[in-house]
C-alpha positions in Angstrom: 106.0 -100.8 9.5 104.0 -97.4 8.4 104.1 -97.0 4.4 104.5 -93.8 3.4 102.0 -92.1 1.1 102.2 -89.6 -1.4 101.1 -86.0 -0.2 98.6 -85.6 -2.7 97.0 -89.1 -1.8 97.3 -88.2 1.8 95.4 -84.7 1.1 93.0 -86.9 -0.8 92.3 -89.6 1.7 91.7 -87.1 4.0 89.7 -85.2 2.3 87.3 -88.0 1.8 87.5 -89.4 5.5 85.8 -86.0 6.4 83.5 -86.3 4.1 82.2 -89.5 5.2 82.4 -88.5 8.9 80.6 -85.5 7.8 77.8 -87.8 6.1 77.9 -89.7 9.2 77.7 -87.1 11.1 74.4 -85.6 9.6 72.8 -88.9 9.4 71.5 -88.1 13.0 69.8 -84.3 12.0 66.4 -84.5 10.6 65.6 -82.7 7.6 64.8 -79.2 8.6 62.8 -77.3 5.7 64.4 -73.7 4.9 61.1 -72.2 6.9 62.1 -74.5 9.9 65.8 -73.6 9.3 64.6 -69.9 9.5 62.3 -70.1 12.5 64.7 -72.1 14.9 67.5 -69.5 13.4 65.5 -66.3 15.1 66.3 -67.6 18.3 69.6 -66.4 18.3 72.3 -65.4 18.5 73.2 -66.1 22.3 74.0 -63.7 24.3 72.4 -60.8 22.6 73.5 -57.2 23.0 73.3 -55.8 26.2 69.9 -54.1 26.7 70.3 -50.6 27.9 67.9 -48.4 29.6 67.9 -44.9 29.1 65.8 -44.5 32.3 68.4 -45.7 34.2 71.8 -43.9 33.5 74.0 -45.9 36.1 73.0 -49.2 34.8 76.6 -49.0 33.2 78.6 -47.5 36.0 80.4 -50.1 37.6 80.5 -48.5 40.9 76.8 -48.9 40.5 76.9 -52.3 39.5 79.0 -53.0 42.6 76.8 -51.3 45.3 73.7 -53.2 43.8 75.7 -56.7 44.3 75.8 -55.6 47.6 72.2 -54.2 48.6 70.9 -57.3 46.5 72.6 -59.5 49.1 72.2 -57.8 52.2 69.2 -58.7 54.8 69.8 -55.0 56.3 67.6 -53.8 53.9 64.5 -55.7 55.1 62.3 -55.1 58.4 63.1 -58.0 59.9 66.6 -58.0 59.3 66.7 -61.6 57.5 65.7 -61.0 54.3 67.4 -60.4 51.6 66.4 -60.1 47.7 68.8 -63.1 47.1 66.2 -65.3 49.2 63.9 -65.3 47.1 65.8 -64.8 43.6 68.6 -67.9 44.7 71.3 -67.4 42.4 71.8 -71.4 42.6 68.3 -71.4 40.9 68.6 -69.1 38.0 67.6 -66.3 40.5 64.1 -68.4 41.6 63.3 -69.6 44.9 61.6 -73.4 43.9 58.9 -72.8 45.3 54.9 -72.4 44.3 54.4 -68.6 45.4 56.8 -66.5 47.2 57.1 -66.9 50.7 54.8 -64.5 53.3 52.2 -63.5 50.8 49.7 -66.4 51.4 48.0 -68.8 49.2 46.9 -67.9 45.7 49.5 -64.9 45.4 52.3 -65.8 42.7 55.2 -67.6 41.9 58.8 -65.7 41.7 59.9 -64.7 38.8 63.7 -65.6 37.9 66.4 -62.9 37.3 68.2 -64.2 34.8 68.4 -61.9 32.0 65.5 -60.2 33.2 67.3 -57.1 31.5 65.4 -57.4 28.2 62.2 -57.9 29.7 59.8 -55.0 28.5 57.5 -55.2 31.0 58.4 -56.3 34.8 56.2 -58.5 37.2 53.4 -61.0 36.2 51.1 -58.4 35.5 53.5 -55.6 34.2 53.0 -53.6 37.0 56.8 -51.7 36.3 57.6 -50.9 33.3 61.3 -50.8 34.2 64.1 -53.0 36.1 64.4 -50.3 38.5 60.9 -49.3 39.1 60.4 -53.0 40.2 63.4 -53.3 42.5 62.1 -49.9 44.0 58.3 -52.0 45.1 60.6 -54.6 46.3 62.0 -52.5 48.6 59.0 -51.0 49.9 55.9 -53.4 50.0 55.1 -54.9 53.0 55.0 -58.7 51.7 58.6 -58.5 50.8 61.1 -56.8 52.5 58.7 -54.9 55.3 57.5 -52.2 54.1 60.0 -50.3 56.8 60.7 -47.1 55.1 62.6 -45.3 58.3 65.0 -48.6 58.7 65.6 -48.5 55.2 66.5 -44.8 55.1 68.8 -45.2 57.7 70.4 -48.7 56.2 70.7 -46.9 53.2 72.3 -43.9 54.4 75.4 -45.8 55.7 76.2 -46.5 51.9 79.0 -43.5 50.8 77.3 -43.3 47.2 73.9 -42.6 48.8 74.8 -40.8 51.8 74.8 -37.6 49.8 71.4 -38.6 48.0 68.7 -36.7 49.7 66.2 -38.5 52.0 63.4 -40.0 50.4 62.6 -41.3 47.0 65.2 -39.9 45.6 67.5 -42.3 48.1 65.2 -45.1 47.3 65.4 -44.5 43.7 69.3 -44.4 43.8 69.5 -47.7 45.6 66.6 -49.3 42.9 68.5 -48.3 40.1 71.6 -49.9 41.8 69.7 -52.8 42.2 68.9 -52.8 38.9 72.6 -52.1 37.2 73.5 -55.4 39.1 70.5 -57.5 37.9 71.3 -56.2 34.3 74.7 -58.1 34.4 72.7 -61.2 35.2 72.7 -63.6 31.8 72.4 -66.6 31.2 75.5 -69.1 30.1 75.0 -70.8 26.3 73.5 -73.7 25.9 73.1 -77.0 23.6 70.6 -75.3 21.7 72.3 -72.4 21.3 75.7 -74.4 19.8 73.0 -76.4 17.5 71.2 -73.0 16.0 74.6 -71.9 15.4 75.6 -74.9 14.2 72.3 -74.9 11.9 72.6 -71.4 10.7 76.5 -71.8 9.1 75.4 -74.9 7.3 77.4 -77.3 9.8 74.9 -80.1 9.8 77.4 -82.3 11.5 77.5 -80.4 14.1 73.9 -79.7 14.5 73.9 -83.8 14.3 75.1 -83.8 17.6 72.1 -82.1 19.1 69.9 -85.2 20.7 67.2 -86.3 18.2 64.2 -86.2 20.7 65.2 -82.6 21.0 65.2 -82.1 17.7 62.0 -83.4 17.0 60.3 -81.5 19.7 62.0 -78.3 18.5 60.0 -79.1 15.1 56.9 -79.4 17.4 57.9 -76.1 19.0 58.3 -74.0 15.6 55.7 -76.2 13.8 52.1 -77.6 14.6 52.7 -76.2 18.2 52.9 -72.7 17.3 55.0 -71.9 20.3 57.4 -69.8 18.6 55.0 -67.2 18.3 54.9 -66.2 21.7 58.0 -67.8 23.3 60.0 -66.1 20.2 63.7 -64.5 19.7 67.0 -65.1 22.0 64.9 -64.7 25.2 62.1 -66.9 23.7 59.6 -64.5 24.8 57.7 -61.3 22.8 57.4 -59.8 26.5 53.9 -59.3 26.1 51.1 -60.9 28.0 48.7 -63.6 27.2 45.8 -65.8 28.8 46.5 -69.2 28.5 44.1 -71.1 29.9 45.7 -71.3 33.5 42.9 -70.6 35.9 43.1 -67.2 37.8 41.0 -67.5 40.4 42.3 -67.3 43.8 41.3 -67.1 48.0 38.3 -64.6 48.4 38.1 -63.2 44.4 40.5 -63.5 41.1 43.7 -62.7 40.8 43.5 -59.9 37.9 46.6 -60.1 35.9 47.8 -57.7 33.1 44.3 -55.7 34.2 45.7 -54.7 37.8 49.4 -54.6 36.5 48.0 -51.4 33.6 46.2 -49.9 36.0 49.4 -49.7 38.5 52.1 -49.0 36.1 50.0 -45.8 34.8 49.3 -44.7 38.1 53.0 -44.8 39.5 55.0 -41.6 39.6 57.9 -44.1 39.4 57.3 -45.0 35.9 59.1 -44.2 32.8 56.9 -40.7 32.3 57.4 -39.6 35.7 60.2 -37.5 37.3 62.5 -40.0 38.1 62.9 -41.4 34.5 67.0 -40.2 33.5 65.7 -39.9 29.7 63.2 -37.2 31.1 60.4 -39.7 29.8 61.7 -40.4 26.6 61.4 -43.7 26.7 58.0 -44.2 28.6 56.3 -44.4 24.5 54.8 -47.5 25.3 53.9 -46.7 29.0 52.0 -43.4 27.3 49.3 -45.6 25.0 48.7 -48.1 27.3 45.4 -48.9 27.7 43.4 -51.3 29.8 40.7 -53.3 28.4 38.6 -56.1 30.0 40.4 -59.0 28.1 43.6 -57.8 30.5 42.0 -60.3 33.5 43.7 -63.1 33.3 46.6 -62.0 31.5 50.0 -62.2 32.6 53.3 -62.0 31.4 54.6 -64.4 28.4 57.9 -65.3 30.6 61.2 -66.4 28.7 62.2 -69.9 28.6 65.8 -70.5 29.3 67.0 -71.8 33.0 63.6 -74.1 33.0 65.5 -76.8 34.6 66.1 -74.6 37.5 63.1 -72.8 37.7 60.3 -75.3 38.9 57.6 -74.8 39.4 55.4 -73.2 36.3 53.0 -70.5 35.4 52.5 -67.2 37.2 50.6 -69.3 40.3 53.4 -72.4 40.5 50.7 -74.4 39.2 52.6 -76.4 37.3 55.5 -78.8 38.9 57.2 -80.4 36.4 57.5 -79.4 32.5 56.1 -82.2 31.3 52.8 -80.6 33.5 53.5 -77.6 31.2 53.5 -79.4 28.1 50.3 -81.1 29.0 48.4 -78.4 30.0 48.8 -76.9 26.2 47.9 -80.5 24.7 44.5 -80.6 26.3 44.1 -76.9 26.7 39.9 -76.0 26.7 39.2 -73.2 24.1 36.3 -72.6 26.0 38.3 -71.2 29.1 40.0 -68.5 26.9 38.9 -64.8 26.4 36.6 -64.8 23.4 39.0 -62.1 22.2 42.1 -63.9 23.5 44.7 -65.8 22.1 43.0 -67.4 18.8 46.6 -69.4 18.3 46.3 -71.3 21.1 44.4 -74.6 20.1 44.8 -78.0 22.1 48.0 -79.6 20.4 46.7 -83.2 21.3 50.0 -84.5 21.5 50.9 -88.5 21.7 52.6 -89.2 24.7 56.4 -89.5 22.6 55.7 -86.3 21.5 55.4 -84.8 24.8 58.2 -86.1 25.7 59.8 -85.0 22.4 58.9 -81.5 23.4 60.3 -81.8 27.1 63.8 -82.9 25.3 63.6 -79.4 23.6 62.5 -77.4 26.3 65.5 -79.1 28.6 68.3 -77.9 26.3 67.6 -74.5 26.8 69.7 -74.7 30.2 73.0 -74.6 31.0 
């Protein structure tokens, strides 16, 4: 038979039990320093506030989002009638395709970027050839290597959309479709992950909850914000500063080189569809960064620093899809050849010279950035 316990004693017993359980749980938590906790906290919270593009007034229009969704999955936009945006940006793969390089573009061409959290980017494409999501979408519609480049057929298809029929045929209609596509893609936000739960628990001082995060991932995270200095480029809630870097991945392709950011700079500055052009809805106000772009020789071989969320769904990695696994990615940085980098390039990159167990820990952390 249960013995009745006085209320005061019961409360004290429960409090003691809670402290004991908390202490036991916290035993699974590394002794992160104040500096490490601050660096970890900087990668949240998630999800972040919605990124708004003032050059696309249709981004928050529910009708535009619905139109963009229809267009995204419509193979009728392609010259063959068989390729949609979703053919390469597969929803089940975080809107990537799982191939080393995009279909139909030949050897040495770039890996298909995923589209989750794409609205938070500053530049688009591996070389940053577009300064808005709608301009990047427009390029895909017109590119012979992507949708086929049959503009007459594309115009006829778009004219069948009631929301676009009244838009003058030509660039204006294509831009309107691209802005609708961008409005849909801007809604693609990654779900929360085990890392986000850990980060939030650590931030609010709930060490018992934080201790549920696997120890290998904690050790990998300590490397990420510590000796590895990965967080200097893969910073913030999206794990990217949004700019470009030479990380020592070869950029030679059959017949020459992939100029990376160098070519992207020339393209975005020369485009009439950039944020400074006549199709930006804010009159060029958001194009300050584009206005001040300057192309330098060092930009050869630089590629956009990608975000790190959804890594389990988006292999292979790097701009050329040259790393099949996260272990290969980590080993690349472990054995990096500093002489391979530009003389005036990223001085923060040094060979990490990781032990096998450290490689495994860093991979364990990176895997927790997927839902």
